[in-house]
C-alpha positions, 0 to 999 in steps of 0.5 A: 474061845474054845479050850484047846489041847496044850500043844495047840496053845503052844503052836499059837504062842509060836505063831504069834512070834513067827508072824512078827519076826523072820527067824534071823531077826529074832530079838535081840537082833543088832545088825547081826543075829545074836546067839543067846538064851532069849532065842534059845529058850523060845526055840527050845520050846519050839523044838518040844512042840515040833517033836509032838507035831512033826510040823517041819515048818518049826524045824526049818525056823529053828535051822534058819535062826541057828544058821543065821548066827554062824559066820562064814567059817561056820562058827557062832557070832561071838562079839568077843566081850560082854554079854554076847560072848564066851564071857557069860554063860548066857551065850551058851544056852542055845547050844542045845539046838545043835544036837537036833540039827546035827542028828537030822542033817549030819552037818559037822559044823553043828557038832563043832560048835557044840564042842566049842561051847562046852569044851571051853567051859574047862577054862571058864572061871569058878569059885573055890567050890567049883561053881561057874561064875555067871559072868567073867567080869562079875567075879565069884558071882553065881546066879540061878539062871546060869544052871539053865544056861549050861547045865542041860547043855553039859549033860546032853554033851556028856552023854552024846559025846562020852565026856563024863566029866561034864556030868560031874560039872553039871551036878556040881553046879546044882549042888553048889547053888543049893548049898549056898543059895537055899533059904532054910525057912522057905526051902526056896533059893535066892537069885544070886550068891557071891562067895567073896561077898563083895557084890553090892547085893551080897549079904556080908555074912552069907554072900546071898542076894536078898530075894527069891526071883520067880524066873530064876527059880524056874530056870533052876528046877527046869534045868535040874529036871532036864539034866536028869534026862541025860545023867546016868542012873549009876552016877553018884550025884543022881540021887542027890539031884532028885532029892534037891528037885523034890524038896525045891518043888515042894517048897515052890508048891507052897507059894502057889496062888490059891485063887489064880493058880500062878506064882508071883514075881517075888515067889515067897512074898505073895501078899507084899505090896506091889507083887504081881502074878508072873507067867514065865516063872509059872510056866517053868514051874508047871513044866518042872512039876509035870515032868517030875511027876511023869518021871517019878521024881515026885508024888503023883499028887503034885499033878493037881498043883501042875493042873491048877498052875496050867489053868491059871496061865491059860485063863490069863491068855488074851487075843488081839483083833486078828486072833493072835495069842497074847501072853502077858504078865511076863517079866522083862530080862532081869539082872540082880542089880541091887537085888531089892524087892522093889527092883524085882516088882518094878521090872517092866511087864511084857507081852509075847516076850521070848522069855515067856513065850518060850517058857509057855511052849516048853510047858505046853510040850510037856503038859501034852503028855 
């Protein structure tokens, strides 16, 4: 098939999902529309493509989904306990969609909801270093995923609502994770850290989990490069974040597949038995590298790394008999669990899963630049 522009590939990925699901039934869907990061990452990618194309069908789809998650009183469906609730950071990521909706519609319910999601973080549990627990029911555990779930949201809110304390909280998450989760040999970060060292996956001396999971690394660098969009130039933590981003992207680039251009499920073990090339992490890496180059955070030579990764992802695409894009090699949603190498490489591999389709659209919107 003829090579397309990045934004056109992005549109194909979006339509593959839109054709299958009406907005209010985007998965995970359990009798009601649930408000969590699966849909949030996909619709964030959709909003990026919308900004490039002006295609109102995309904005309408985003609005239909967001509105379907709201109760009669205008607040978000919150199941009260567990994963789809304020007990976990995952519940909040889609809050980034409220600002675009408010700015276009001026409907106060969107502003009220983003205020609800962010301000409540003041009462969310943290460890002794100010790091937010990933889940209230998993004491002291920080996961890299959590930075993407709330970091850009807090920075966006801080800028638009003049609440600078949330700049500070976002920056603190980046630095606490880096200082306690980086592996000094590779420069990459492990998936989790438990300050109490009580989790079954936690090293008894360091509290770190064992492995570098690709998508968690992707969430981390994507979050940093997005936080920097909002963080004031004069903020005392800005230089530190740029330094962390540059060092981490350099480390990631060293583990890019030479022949394929993508990255592996367990990023730092490309030659280990059973490891496999994974698309969602690869998309997030290409996004973060491309944006960091464009913003001047890293050297322009990294363009070649992004180009090689982008080509590898595009070359992996397939199409069904109806011409619908099939994005495969996507890891299913993944907790740390026991945190072993075998755990990560044995995860189910999906096609057109929202983790991957969203990351792909996010990448395409940036790579179009």
